[in-house]
C-alpha positions as CSV (number, residue, x, y, z in Angstrom):
1,M,-68.4,35.6,-15.1
2,N,-69.5,32.6,-16.9
3,E,-72.9,32.8,-15.5
4,K,-75.9,33.2,-18.2
5,Q,-76.6,36.9,-18.9
6,H,-80.2,37.4,-17.7
7,P,-82.3,40.5,-16.9
8,L,-81.1,41.1,-12.9
9,T,-83.4,42.5,-9.8
10,L,-81.7,45.2,-7.3
11,A,-80.7,42.7,-5.1
12,E,-78.8,40.6,-8.0
13,I,-77.2,43.5,-9.3
14,L,-75.6,45.0,-5.6
15,D,-74.4,41.1,-5.1
16,R,-72.8,40.9,-8.2
17,T,-71.2,43.8,-7.7
18,A,-70.1,43.0,-4.3
19,S,-68.7,39.9,-5.8
20,L,-66.7,41.6,-8.9
21,Y,-65.6,44.1,-6.3
22,R,-64.1,41.4,-3.9
23,S,-62.8,39.0,-6.5
24,R,-60.4,41.8,-7.9
25,F,-60.4,44.1,-5.2
26,V,-56.6,45.5,-5.6
27,V,-57.2,46.5,-9.6
28,F,-60.4,48.4,-8.6
29,F,-58.9,49.8,-5.8
30,G,-56.0,50.6,-7.7
31,I,-58.3,52.5,-10.4
32,G,-60.4,54.4,-8.0
33,F,-57.0,55.2,-5.8
34,I,-55.3,57.8,-8.6
35,P,-58.3,60.2,-8.8
36,V,-59.0,60.5,-5.2
37,A,-54.9,61.0,-4.7
38,T,-54.6,63.7,-7.0
39,M,-57.4,65.8,-5.2
40,I,-56.3,64.9,-1.8
41,L,-52.7,66.0,-3.0
42,Y,-54.0,69.5,-3.9
43,A,-56.5,69.7,-1.0
44,G,-53.9,68.8,1.4
45,A,-51.4,71.3,-0.4
46,F,-54.4,74.0,0.3
47,V,-54.6,73.4,4.2
48,A,-50.8,72.9,4.4
49,S,-50.7,76.5,3.2
50,F,-52.9,78.0,5.5
51,A,-51.6,76.3,8.2
52,W,-47.8,77.0,7.7
53,F,-48.4,80.7,6.9
54,G,-50.6,81.1,9.9
55,S,-48.3,79.4,12.3
56,T,-45.5,81.8,11.2
57,S,-47.4,84.9,11.7
58,S,-46.9,86.4,15.3
59,S,-48.6,89.4,14.8
60,R,-52.1,90.8,13.6
61,M,-50.4,92.5,10.7
62,A,-48.1,89.4,9.9
63,L,-51.3,87.2,10.0
64,N,-52.9,89.3,7.3
65,V,-50.3,89.1,5.3
66,G,-49.9,85.2,5.9
67,N,-53.7,84.7,4.8
68,V,-52.9,87.0,1.7
69,L,-50.0,84.9,0.6
70,A,-52.1,81.8,1.5
71,W,-54.8,82.9,-0.5
72,S,-52.4,83.9,-3.4
73,F,-50.9,80.3,-3.4
74,V,-54.2,78.8,-3.6
75,G,-55.3,81.2,-6.5
76,V,-52.0,80.2,-8.5
77,T,-51.9,76.3,-7.5
78,G,-56.0,76.2,-8.1
79,L,-55.3,77.3,-12.1
80,L,-53.1,73.7,-12.3
81,A,-55.5,72.1,-9.8
82,L,-58.5,72.3,-11.9
83,P,-57.6,71.0,-15.1
84,V,-55.6,68.1,-13.7
85,C,-58.1,67.0,-11.1
86,L,-60.7,67.0,-13.7
87,G,-58.8,65.2,-16.1
88,A,-57.7,62.5,-13.7
89,T,-61.3,62.5,-12.4
90,A,-62.8,62.0,-15.9
91,L,-60.2,59.4,-17.2
92,G,-60.6,57.5,-13.8
93,W,-64.2,57.0,-14.2
94,A,-63.6,55.8,-17.9
95,A,-61.2,53.6,-16.6
96,M,-63.6,52.1,-14.1
97,S,-66.3,51.4,-16.8
98,H,-63.8,49.9,-18.8
99,A,-62.5,47.8,-16.2
100,A,-66.1,46.7,-14.9
101,A,-67.1,46.1,-18.7
102,R,-64.7,43.6,-18.8
103,A,-65.0,42.0,-15.2
104,F,-68.8,41.6,-16.5
105,L,-67.7,39.9,-19.3
106,D,-65.5,37.9,-17.5
107,E,-62.0,39.4,-19.5
108,K,-58.7,39.8,-17.9
109,F,-57.7,43.6,-17.1
110,N,-55.4,45.7,-15.2
111,V,-54.8,49.0,-13.8
112,R,-52.5,49.9,-16.6
113,G,-54.5,48.6,-19.1
114,A,-57.7,50.5,-18.3
115,Y,-56.2,53.8,-17.9
116,R,-54.2,53.1,-20.8
117,Y,-57.6,52.4,-22.8
118,A,-59.4,55.6,-21.1
119,W,-56.0,58.0,-22.2
120,K,-56.6,56.6,-26.0
121,H,-59.9,59.3,-25.8
122,G,-59.1,61.4,-23.2
123,W,-60.6,64.6,-24.3
124,R,-63.7,62.6,-25.0
125,Y,-64.2,61.7,-22.1
126,V,-63.2,65.0,-20.2
127,W,-65.6,66.6,-22.3
128,L,-68.3,64.0,-21.2
129,Y,-67.4,64.8,-17.4
130,V,-67.7,68.6,-18.3
131,V,-71.3,68.1,-19.7
132,V,-72.3,65.8,-17.2
133,A,-71.1,67.9,-14.2
134,F,-72.7,71.1,-15.9
135,F,-76.2,69.8,-15.9
136,V,-75.9,68.0,-12.5
137,A,-74.0,70.5,-10.7
138,I,-73.0,73.7,-12.2
139,A,-76.4,74.9,-13.5
140,P,-78.4,74.4,-10.1
141,V,-75.4,76.2,-8.4
142,V,-75.5,78.9,-10.9
143,V,-79.6,79.4,-10.7
144,F,-79.2,79.5,-6.8
145,F,-76.5,82.4,-6.7
146,I,-78.8,84.1,-9.2
147,A,-81.9,83.5,-7.1
148,A,-80.1,84.5,-3.6
149,P,-79.4,88.3,-4.5
150,I,-83.0,88.7,-6.2
151,S,-84.4,87.3,-2.6
152,A,-82.2,90.0,-1.1
153,G,-83.9,92.7,-3.3
154,L,-87.0,91.5,-2.7
155,I,-86.7,91.8,1.1
156,A,-85.6,95.2,0.6
157,L,-88.0,96.6,-1.8
158,G,-90.7,95.0,0.7
159,E,-89.4,96.9,3.7
160,R,-89.1,100.5,2.2
161,A,-92.5,99.9,0.2
162,G,-93.9,99.7,3.8
163,F,-94.9,95.9,3.6
164,G,-93.4,95.1,6.4
165,S,-91.0,92.1,7.3
166,V,-91.1,89.9,4.1
167,D,-88.7,87.7,5.4
168,A,-90.8,85.0,6.0
169,L,-92.1,84.9,2.7
170,V,-88.8,84.9,0.9
171,S,-87.4,82.0,3.1
172,G,-90.4,80.3,1.9
173,A,-89.6,81.0,-1.9
174,M,-86.0,80.2,-1.4
175,F,-86.6,76.9,0.7
176,L,-88.8,75.8,-2.5
177,I,-86.4,77.2,-5.1
178,L,-83.3,75.0,-3.1
179,A,-85.7,71.8,-2.7
180,T,-86.5,72.2,-6.6
181,L,-82.6,72.5,-7.5
182,F,-82.2,69.6,-5.2
183,L,-84.8,67.6,-6.9
184,Y,-83.6,68.5,-10.3
185,A,-80.1,67.5,-9.3
186,V,-80.8,64.3,-8.6
187,W,-83.1,63.3,-11.3
188,M,-80.2,64.7,-13.8
189,L,-77.8,62.6,-11.9
190,V,-80.0,59.3,-12.2
191,R,-80.6,60.6,-16.1
192,L,-77.2,60.6,-16.9
193,C,-75.2,58.6,-14.6
194,L,-75.1,55.6,-17.3
195,A,-73.1,58.0,-19.9
196,F,-69.8,56.9,-19.2
197,P,-70.5,53.1,-19.7
198,A,-72.1,53.9,-22.8
199,C,-69.4,56.2,-24.0
200,V,-66.7,53.6,-22.9
201,V,-68.4,50.6,-24.0
202,E,-69.7,51.8,-26.9
203,Q,-67.0,54.4,-28.3
204,T,-69.7,56.7,-29.0
205,T,-69.3,60.6,-28.6
206,A,-70.1,62.5,-25.4
207,W,-73.7,63.8,-26.6
208,K,-74.7,60.3,-28.1
209,A,-73.6,58.8,-24.3
210,I,-75.7,61.5,-23.3
211,K,-78.9,60.6,-25.0
212,R,-77.8,56.7,-24.6
213,S,-78.1,57.1,-21.1
214,A,-81.3,59.2,-20.8
215,A,-83.0,56.2,-22.7
216,L,-81.5,53.6,-20.9
217,S,-82.1,54.7,-17.7
218,K,-85.9,54.7,-18.4
219,G,-87.8,52.5,-15.9
220,T,-84.7,51.9,-13.9
221,K,-84.4,55.4,-11.8
222,G,-85.3,54.1,-8.7
223,R,-83.2,51.2,-8.3
224,I,-80.0,53.8,-9.2
225,I,-81.3,56.1,-6.7
226,L,-81.3,53.0,-4.0
227,L,-77.8,52.3,-5.1
228,Y,-76.4,56.1,-4.5
229,L,-78.4,55.7,-1.4
230,L,-76.6,52.8,0.1
231,G,-73.2,53.7,-1.4
232,T,-74.0,57.0,0.5
233,A,-74.7,55.2,3.8
234,L,-71.8,52.7,3.3
235,S,-69.5,56.1,2.7
236,W,-70.7,57.4,6.1
237,L,-70.5,54.1,7.9
238,L,-66.8,53.7,6.7
239,A,-66.0,57.2,7.7
240,L,-67.6,57.1,11.3
241,G,-65.8,53.7,11.6
242,F,-62.3,55.4,10.9
243,L,-62.7,58.8,12.6
244,V,-64.4,57.2,15.9
245,P,-61.2,55.3,17.2
246,V,-58.7,58.1,15.5
247,G,-60.8,60.8,17.5
248,I,-60.4,58.4,20.7
249,L,-56.5,58.2,20.2
250,L,-56.1,61.8,20.1
251,A,-58.3,62.5,23.1
252,L,-55.9,60.5,25.1
253,V,-52.7,62.0,24.2
254,P,-51.5,63.9,27.4
255,A,-51.3,67.3,25.4
256,A,-54.7,67.1,24.3
257,N,-56.1,69.7,26.4
258,D,-53.1,72.0,26.7
259,P,-53.8,75.0,25.0
260,R,-50.2,75.5,23.8
261,Y,-50.9,72.5,21.3
262,A,-54.3,73.1,20.4
263,Q,-53.6,74.5,16.8
264,T,-51.1,71.5,16.6
265,L,-53.6,68.8,17.1
266,G,-56.1,70.8,15.2
267,I,-54.0,70.7,11.9
268,V,-53.6,66.7,13.0
269,M,-57.2,66.5,13.3
270,V,-57.9,68.3,9.7
271,F,-55.1,66.1,7.9
272,T,-56.6,63.4,9.9
273,W,-60.4,63.6,8.5
274,Y,-58.7,64.4,4.9
275,G,-56.8,61.2,4.9
276,I,-60.2,59.1,6.0
277,W,-61.8,60.9,3.2
278,F,-59.5,59.9,1.1
279,L,-59.5,56.4,2.1
280,V,-63.3,56.2,2.3
281,Q,-63.7,57.5,-1.7
282,A,-61.2,55.5,-2.7
283,L,-63.0,52.6,-1.3
284,T,-66.3,53.4,-2.4
285,R,-65.7,54.8,-5.7
286,P,-65.4,51.4,-7.4
287,I,-69.0,50.6,-6.0
288,Y,-70.7,53.1,-8.0
289,G,-68.4,52.3,-11.2
290,I,-69.5,48.5,-10.9
291,G,-73.1,49.1,-10.0
292,L,-73.7,51.8,-12.5
293,T,-71.9,49.4,-15.3
294,L,-74.4,46.6,-14.4
295,F,-77.2,48.8,-14.7
296,Y,-76.1,49.8,-18.0
297,F,-75.7,46.1,-19.0
298,D,-79.0,45.2,-17.9
299,Q,-80.9,47.6,-19.5
300,R,-79.5,46.8,-22.7
301,I,-80.5,42.9,-21.9
302,R,-83.9,44.5,-21.0
303,K,-84.4,46.8,-23.7
304,E,-82.1,45.5,-26.7
305,G,-81.7,41.7,-26.4
306,F,-77.9,42.3,-25.6
307,D,-78.0,38.4,-23.5
308,I,-78.9,36.8,-26.8
309,E,-76.8,38.7,-29.2
310,W,-74.0,38.2,-26.7
311,M,-74.9,34.7,-26.2
312,M,-74.7,34.2,-30.1
313,Q,-71.5,35.9,-30.5
314,R,-69.9,33.5,-27.9
315,A,-71.1,30.6,-30.1
316,G,-69.6,31.7,-33.1
317,M,-73.2,32.5,-34.8
318,I,-72.2,36.2,-35.3
319,L,-68.6,37.9,-35.7
320,A,-67.5,40.3,-33.0
321,P,-67.1,43.9,-34.2
322,Q,-63.4,44.5,-35.6
323,P,-61.3,47.5,-34.3
324,L,-61.5,50.2,-37.1
325,P,-58.6,53.1,-37.2
326,E,-58.6,55.7,-35.2
327,A,-59.8,58.0,-37.6
328,A,-63.1,55.9,-38.2
329,L,-63.9,55.6,-34.6
330,P,-66.6,58.4,-34.5
331,A,-68.4,56.7,-37.4
332,R,-69.2,53.7,-35.4
333,T,-72.9,53.7,-34.8
334,D,-74.2,50.9,-32.7
335,P,-71.6,48.0,-32.4
336,L,-72.1,45.1,-30.0
337,L,-69.2,45.7,-27.7
338,P,-66.6,47.7,-29.8
339,G,-63.4,47.9,-27.7
340,V,-64.1,45.9,-24.7
341,S,-62.3,42.8,-25.8
342,Q,-59.0,45.2,-26.6
343,S,-55.9,44.7,-24.4
């Protein structure tokens, strides 16, 4: 990308996101493919285990035994699936941010190089992903599961105290709690969504990347929300575009209305849906990665004059930062583009 760096409007960010994705589609799709494939592999194993144990059970007792075995398999496999999927997702976002940064700066990159770069500081990115997930998703869920039994207790106490039915009051309170938690999750998401680009480009620690994201996201949260809304709408459109033709084809199968094949068709439909979900996630994940990285650079241009520093560096007026030894990397404060020009 040789065009002059300058503050971008939302339309320009969306246009440049589409342009970068289209010009390097295979690489970006390959980066997004790996973490999604890891998750779909374990999800498919869980679904297949329930389907297999259920299909081999001919009696009610055997069915119960099959369910126990299936849940046991899920529990054992989940102990392995959780860290593997967590690590793959974190490394995938780091690799995507690295590739998007290099594409923005018109530098060469590939799938292997992006993941090799992310692997060098894998624990840092895993920890960053855990912190972001805690603030965005885990904390609201914990609050909800604490509030739910409290609301049930209030209903029981109200009925015993003779106040009549307080279901409507508690239901209204639960709705307000859910709405508040949802708004909190959205606000925290747009506040922390620039943490991965900041951590990858600046090679800083997870907590410093969190603080950088909170600072850089000021003044652009509305535009980021629009990016997420457009990405969500695109995901649903793609899912419907793939699912509707598949549903029509399955409905045209001669045995579709035969009760003997209902379970088989149900299993096929479940795996079809998982396959479509996998494809849609792999296709749309680069849009978020590229778009958020562009927002990161755009905010640095607006707030820190990054475009001037970059032009001075390209003109040779200032030297590009040199890579430091591994032990000295955490001591770097605010370099211009540490590590982005590395292969």
